[in-house]
N, C-alpha and C positions, 0 to 999 in steps of 0.2 A: 610208737608215738613219743615225740620229745616235748618237754615242757619248758618253756623259756620265760624268764621274768623281764618285762619290758616296762618302759616309762615313756609318757608323752606330756609335752608341755600343755598347760591349761591356759592358752591365750595370755592375757596381761595380769593373770591373778598371781603370778609368782610362785606357782605350784607345778608339780609334776604328778600326773596320775599314773599309778601303778596297775599293770594288768598282765595276765598270763596269756602267752601264745602257746597254742597246741599245734605242733607240726604233724600233719597226718599223711605225708608223702606227696605224690604227684599224680596227675591224671592228664590224659590227652583230650584236647578240645576237638570238636568236629572239624575245625579247620587245620588240624595236625599240630597245634602249638601245645607245648607242655605248660600245665597250670598247677602251681603249688597249692596244695590244700592246707588251710589253716583254720583254726578255731580260736575264739578269744574269750577271756573271762576278766571283767573289770572287777577289781578288788575293792573299790570305794576307799582306797588308802592313798595318801598324797604325801609327797616329799617337798620341802621348802626348796625352791629352785636354787637359790644362793644363800645358804645358811651363814649368818653373820656372828652368831654368838654361840657360845658352848651349849646353851640350852637348845638352840635350834639344831646344832649338830647331833646332840643326844637324841632328839626327837626323831630326826631322820634315821639314825642308826636303829633305834627301836621299831620304827615303821618298816624298814628294810628287813629286820629279823623276822617280823610278823609275816611279811610278805613271802620271805624265803620258807618259812614254816608252812604256809599254805601251799606253796609250790611243791614242796617236798611231800605234802599230804596228797595232793593231786597225782603226783608221779607214782606214789605207792598205790592209790586207788586204781590207777591204769594198770599198774603191775598185777594186782590181785583181781583185775576184770570187774571192778566195782564201778568204774567211771561210766557215767551215763550223760549223754550230751544235753538232755533236757532235765537233768537233775535238779535238786533244790538249789544248790549253790549257783547253777547257771541262770537260773530265773531270778536271782538276786542281782543280776548285772545291771548297772546303772543305764536306763534307757537313753538318757541325754548324751552320756559319753559315747554309747554305742552309735547313736545317730550322728554325732560329731565325727566319729571315725570314719563312717560312710561318706560324710560330706568332704573330709580331708582328701579322701581317694579321688575326688572329682576335680581337684584343683587345675588339673591340665585343661578341662573343659570349661572355659570361663562362663558362658552362658548357663550351662547346667549347674555349675558350682554356685553361681549366684542364686539360684532358686533354692538349692539345698541349704545354703547359708542362711537365706532369709527364713526358710521353714524352721531351722533350728532355733532362730531368735524368737519366733513366735511360740515355739515349744517351751522355751525358757520362761516366757511370760505367762503362758497358760498354766504350766505345772511346776511342781517343786523340783528343785535341783537334784533331790535325791530319789526321784522317781525310779523305780526298777521295773523290770518285765513283769512282776507279780502284780503291778498296779495297771498294767495295760490290758484292758477288756473292751467289750463293745461300748460300755457307758463312757469309758475315757475317750474313745474315738468319736462317738456322737457328740460329746461335749466339746471336743477340739474342733470339730466341724462348725458347731454353732458359734464358737468363739471366732473362728476365721470369717464367718459370714456377717457377724454383727458388732464385734468388739474393736479390733485393731484399726488404727487411723493411719493414713498415709501422711507424708510430709505436708500435704496440702489440706490436712484435717478432714479428708474424706474417707469413707469406708473402702476396704479393699475392693477391687473389682471381682466379679464372679470367677473370671479366669485365673486371676491371682490366687484367690482362695482354693480353687480346684488344684492349681499347680502344688501349692504347699501342702494340701491334705494328701495329695497322690504321693508326695515324697515320703510322708510318714507312713502310709500303707505299704509303700515299697520297702521301707526299712523294716517293718514288721514281717512282711513276706520273706525278707532275707534272713531275718532272725529265726523264723520257722524252718527254712532250709538249712541254717546253721545249727539247728536242733537246740536252740536256747529255750524255745517254748514248744510244748507239745500241742497246743491249741492255737489256731489263727484266727483272732478276732477280726482281722482285716477283711477276711472272706465273707463275713456276715454284715458288714457295714457298707451301704451304698456310698459311692463317691459323690461329688458335687457335679450337678450338671453344667456342661460347658456353656458359655454365652456366645453366641455367634457375633464376631467382630468383623468390621469391614476389611477385606483383604485388598490392599492396594497393589496394582500391577501396572505395567506399561503395555500400550497398545502397540501393534506392529509399527505404526507410523512414529510413535513416541520413541520407540526402541532405535529406529533409524536415526532420529535426531540426536539421541544420546551417543551413538557410535561416532557421529560427526563432531560433537562437542568436546572441547578439551577437558581433562581431569588432571588436577595437580600431581597426583600419584598414579603413574603408569601401570604399576602392579595392581592397584585397586581397580582401575578401569578394566583391565583384562580379566581379573577375578569375577567382577560383577558381571560382565558380558558373558563369561564362561558359565556362570549360574543361570543366566537367562536362557542359555542354549542347551544346558543339561539338566536343570532343576536341582542341582546339588546345594546342600546348605553351606553356610559359611563355615561351619565346624569341619565338614569334610574336605572343603576346598583348602582351608588353611593348613590342614595337617596332611594334605596329599603328598606322597612321595613318588619318585620316578619308578620305584620298585613295584607300585600298584598299577602302572600303566604298561600294557603289552601291545606290541603291534599285532593287528588282527584284521585279516581280510582287506589288506591295503590301507587300513585306518588304525585307530587306536581302540582298546577296550580296557576299561578301568575295573579292577577287581579290589574291593575294599570292604572293611567293616564299618557300618555306619556309626559315628560318633554318639549319636543320640540313642539309637536302639540296639546297637551292637550287632545288628543283623548283617550277615554276609550279603553283599550286592554285586552284581555284574551290570556294567553300563557301558554300551558302545557310544563312542565319542564321535559326533558328526564331524565331517571335514571342516565346516565352518567353526565349530567350537574349538577344533584343534588348532586353528590359527592363533588362538589366544594363550596357547601353552608357550612356555619359554623354551629355549634351546635344551634338549635332553641333558641331564646331568647324571651324577653318580646315584646308584640305586637308593641310598639313604638320605639324599638331598631332597628338600621340599620343591615341589614344582614352582609354587608361587613365593619365591624367597623375598622377605621383607614385608609380607602381608601380616599386619598386626591388628588386633581388635582394640579399639579405643574410641572414646567419645569424639575425638578429633577426626578420626576417619569418617564417622557418621556425619559430621559437620561438612566434611569434604564432598560427601555424596550429595548432600543437600545443595551445595555450591555448584556442583557439576550439572545437577538436574536444572537448576535455574539457568545456567548457561545454554541448556538445550530448550528453554522455554517451558519447562515442566514445573508446576506449582504443587503437584501431588506430594504427600508425605511419604517419600520413597526411602526405605531402609535397604540394606544389603539383602534381607530375607525376601524382599519384594521381587528379587531376581527369580526365586523359586516360584513364586506366584505367577510371575510373567510367563515362565516356561509352561506351566499347567494350563493356563488360559489359552496361550497361543496353540498348544497341541490340540485342545478341544476345538478351537476355531478352525484348525486344519482337518477337522473330522477324524481325529484319532479317537478310538473308542475308550471309554473311561476306564475300562479294566486295564488296558495297556498303559494309560496315563498313570494309574495307581501303582503299577509295577515299576514304571520309570522313575516315580518319585519315592519308591521304597516303602510306600504305605502298607502296613500290616492289615489294615481295616479299610474296605472300600468306602465306608461311610466317611472317612476322612476326606477322600477325594471328591465326594459328592458335593462338597462345599463349592468347589470350582464349577460344578455343573449349575448350581444355582446362580452363579455370576453370569453364565451364559443364558440362562433363562431371562434374567433382568435385561440383558443386551437385546434379546429377541423382542421383549416387550417394548423396549425403546425404539427399536427399529420400526416395528409396525405402526407406531404412533408418529413417525417422521413425515408420512404422507400428508400434504396441506389439505385443508378442508376444501372439498369440491364445490361447496355451495358459495364460496367467496370469489 
């Protein structure tokens, strides 16, 4: 096992946080890829990013010497077989910094990163910046849950929505689960604390007639139109469509099959692409090229979707993710069983898919009430 001294910038604070990286070799993942095994210890030591005075340079030198001595001590402990992954020094790891490091790893997934970034901001408000894993227990988590549900205000001065609070709390529990897997902690309080119950929100979708109108309407960005309609016909999320490469598509039974790891869940998924959906793919490119070149996430793209819908005569609040909802509802309308729909969407829990079944129940209730009053 190798021990390396690393540093990471602390946002706009003008500091660099020092931490140790423990290289533990490699392993092979279920999909055949090589994964590097690393462990980390944050030292609660900081360097001045750009020292301007003799005093600052001297302070940096002293801090580095202290960090080096800790690094050498850890290396000696490893050599003597004394190193324990959940030892006392590991539990002194700064929790906020550890959470921030997990957040930074998600920068390529903008939607997911945004939720993690918001969660860390709430953590910084809720607890002290020097909070370590020794401070993380069931009471800490229950307190953070109450904080999310009652204290923080949005820009419009309203409380967080139930689902926003759920999302941020889930990220913190995920970080603690990861710390347990990393053997920073021996006990996992996240297993003993219930999460926040989700609040069912209205899921907008396009009916078959509306989808036909959308196909005929002009969209300013051709790649956006193709990608959205592809989502409506496959149920794929934005994140999976945006990152999709030609290496993930293979010719299969005179059609296409997509083999990919879901960006959100990391689960391996096999999805057959219908002939109709395949018409929205671009001309095949090199294996490492993206299928939907030029597709970028931005508020401007969301505005263009709204303009496109209005051209089609649709006033619903349609976002790109509604393409996934549209696929699910259309499949159920065509009598595809809910288990199959769940598999097509890549859901790990059938209860997630049952939300769409409730939409179908509402449509049935509306249908039976369409018959005019026979007494008039």
